[in-house]
N, C-alpha and C positions, 0 to 999 in steps of 0.2 A: 503494499501501498504506500501511496505517496501522496503528502497533505500541501495544497497549495493556500496561502493565507490571503485574504482580501477584506475590504472594509465594507460593511453594511451601513450605510450613511442614514437610511431612515431610521435604523434602531439605535447607531451610534456605537456599534460596536465592532470588534474585529472577529471574521469568522474563518474557519479552517475546513476547507472542503477536501475529503479524502477521495482519491480516485484509484480505482483498480488498477493493477499493474499485470499485464500477463506474463504468467513465468516462463523463464526459459526451459525449454524441454530438449533433453540430449538424444538426438535421433540415431540410431544405429543404420549406417549405411551400408547395404550389401556389399559384400567384397572387403570391406574393411576389418572383419572378423577374421582370425588366424584360419589357415587351411589345415585340416587335420588329416594325417596320414596314416592309415593302418597298415604296416608294412609286415609282410608274413614271410617267413623261411619256408621253403618248399619242404615236402614230406621227405622222409627217410628214403635213400636210394640204394640200389645194390652195392656200389662202389662207397658209398658212406659205410656199409657193413665191412666191405673188404679193407677199406682203408686206402683206396685210390684217391688219387688227387684230380679231379674231374675238369676243372677250367671251363672251357667252352665246348668240350665233350659231353656225352650224355650217358646216363645209365637209367634205367628205368625206377620208377619208385617200387619198395618193396611191399608184400601185403601190410606190414605195418606201417610204411609210408602212405599206402592209400588210406588204410584207417586214419591216421593223422589228418590227412587231406579232407576226409568226410567229416571230421569233428570239427575242423576249422569251417567247413560248408554250413554244417548244423548251427554253430555258434552266429554266423553271418546272415543266417536264413530270416531272422527277425530285426536285422540291424538295417537303419536307414543310411546309405551311401550313395554317391551318384556317379560312382565310375568304378570299373575293375581294370586294373592294368597287371601285366605280367611281362617278366622276361621270356623273350622266345625260345629260351632253352628247354628240352622237353621236360625236364622234371619239374620247372616251375609252371609250365603250361598245364602239366598234367594235374597239378594241385590246384590251379587257376579253373580248369575245367569242371572240377568237383564243385567249387565254389559257384561258378556260373551257372550250374545246373539246379542248385539249391536256392540261388538267389533272382534267377531270370536276368541277371547282367550280362553283357556282351563282354568276352575277354578282349582288350586293346593291348596288341603285343607291342613291346617296346624294347629293341635290343641293346640300348644303352643301360639297360639293367642287368646284363650279364654279369656273371663272376670273372674276375681277374683272367686274362688269358695266361695260361702257364707254360705255352711253348712246348718244349720237349718233354716237360714234367708231366705231360697230361696224360692221364691213364696209367700212371706208375704208382706202384707203393713206394713208400719212403725208402725201403732197403735196395728196391731197384733204381731209384735215382741216385743214390749214393754210390752202387756199384757202375752203372752206365755213366754217369755224369758227375763224377766226384768233385772236379773243379767248380762247376756250374751250382752243384748242390751247395757248396761252401760258401761262395758269393750269394747265393739265394738267402742263406742264413745270416751273412755277416756285412753284405755291402749295403745294406739300407735301402730305403723306400724308392729310391730313383734307380735302382738297378734292374734293368729290363732282361728278362729270360730270353735265351736264344729262342727265335720264333715266337715271342710272346711279349708281354708289356710289363711296365713297372708297377709296384702298389700304388704309387703316387698317380701314375697314368689312370688305372682303374678307378681310384677314388675320386678323382677329377671327373672323369666320365659319369660316375654313378651319380654324383652328387649335382651335377648340372643337370642331369636327367630329373632328379628328384625335385629340383627346384623348378623346373620348368613345367612339370605336373602340377606342384603347387599353386603355380601362378594362372595355369589352364584353369583351375577351379576354384577361385577366390572364395573363402569363407565356406567351402564344402568339405564334407568327409569323402574321402575316397580310399580304395583298398588296392595295394600293391603287394603282389607276389614275387618274391625276388631270391636272393641268395645270402649266404653267411657274409661273404666279403662285402657284399653292397650294404648290408644293414650296418656291419662293422665301421664302414667308411662314413655313414652320416653321423654314427654315434659319436667317432672320434671327432669328426667336424664341430659336431653341436657342442661337444663338451671341451673343445680346444686341447685334445690330447694329440701330441705329435706321431706321425706314423711311425717313428723309429721305436716308440715305447714298447717294450714286450707287452704282448696281450694277457690281459689278467680277467677275462670274462669269457662267457660260454654264448655261443649263438645256437641254440637248439633247433632242429628239425621241427616245423610248423610251429614255431614260437610267435607269439604276438606282439608287436611292438608299436607304439604310438609316437608320433612326432607331430609338432604343430609349426606352421609356418607363419610369421608375422611379415607381412609385405612391407609395413610400414617401416619397421626396424630393419627388415631384410636378415634376419636371423631365424634359426630353429630353436626350438625347445623340446626338451624329452619329457614325455608324459608317462609313459609305460615301457618297460623293457623286460623282455623274457618272460611275458606271461603264457604260462601253460595250462591254466586253469581248465581248458576246454576238454584237455586229454585225461582219461580216465585211468584208473590203475591197470587196466587191461593193456595199455600201450606204454605204460610207464618203463618198461626195459629199452624203449628207444630213446631214452632222454639222457644217455651218456654225452659227455662232451664232444661236439662234433664240429670242426673247422668247415670254413667256407670252400677250401679247395680239396676236402675229402678228411676224414677224422682222424687219419693215422692210425698205425698199428697199436700203438699204446692205449688207445680209446676203447680196445676190446676188455683189458682188465677193468676198466672202469664200469663197462656196461655189465659185466658179470657182477660187481660190487652193488648195484642197486636192484638185481632181479629179485623176483620173490617178495619185495619190501614194499610196505604200504608207503604211497608217494602223494606228497602234497607239496605244492609250490605255491609261494605268495603270489599275488595278482601281479605286482611290480617288484622285480628283482634288484637289489641295489647295486649299483655299479662302482667297481673298483677300479684305480688307474688301469690303463687299457693299452695295447699295442699290437705288435706285428703278426708274424706267422704262426710262431710257436705258441704254446700255452704252458704257463707256469704251474707249480704245484699248488698254488691256491685254487686252481680251476677244478679240482676234484669234485667239488660238490656238484650233485646233480641238479641243483637250482642255480 
């Protein structure tokens, strides 16, 4: 309210007349709200189980992986989202197809979501890499994120490709929620970028098959925010033995020991897994927890 003073000459008095002021209303403009990306890792593959590094090569989902994809699809069946994107690699597309069937969304393929190209290492076990390409394997582990593998790409090149794609998708859907099916390396790259963790820092986190991860993109500030990491609540105890630590390039032979360590145990995982300092290709001993 605002008062205006004037003099009433007939009555010889001063009068204050109060006038109403229209309050200021904050209007939410479509597109100004953050874009929300639900980013999913594909289901377990045959090469995940064997410990073979996949890169741009492919192997089919295992029966366990198909169950994981179905669990993701059921979780999304009642969710509201405007678009479904997927890496064009078979393991991601197979997972996305299950989601499409349950939700009615069309799968939009995006090659830039692919895992890192691992060149001569693709399709090999770690032991085979060491035997056939000893010098290249040593550089793979020690030369840092700018070292490009023979016939492949560097960790930094892959991360830049992945992040540019995800930012494009976020800008394409301002203020909307979309679903993206990708790979361990893709999700890791965005996590590092969001939290400001250098790519050369050894990794101390897991990228589980069929994990549910949520990031939001603030266009005004041009920055990402982590909302949820490693949510496995959609997976039942029937598939809990698939939740051993698994890397984007292949889980490695050492993962078989971890897998047997959680078999036949009651399994619960928090909705959002806390994130420790993060890093490169290998996984530290802190990573042994199934969550």
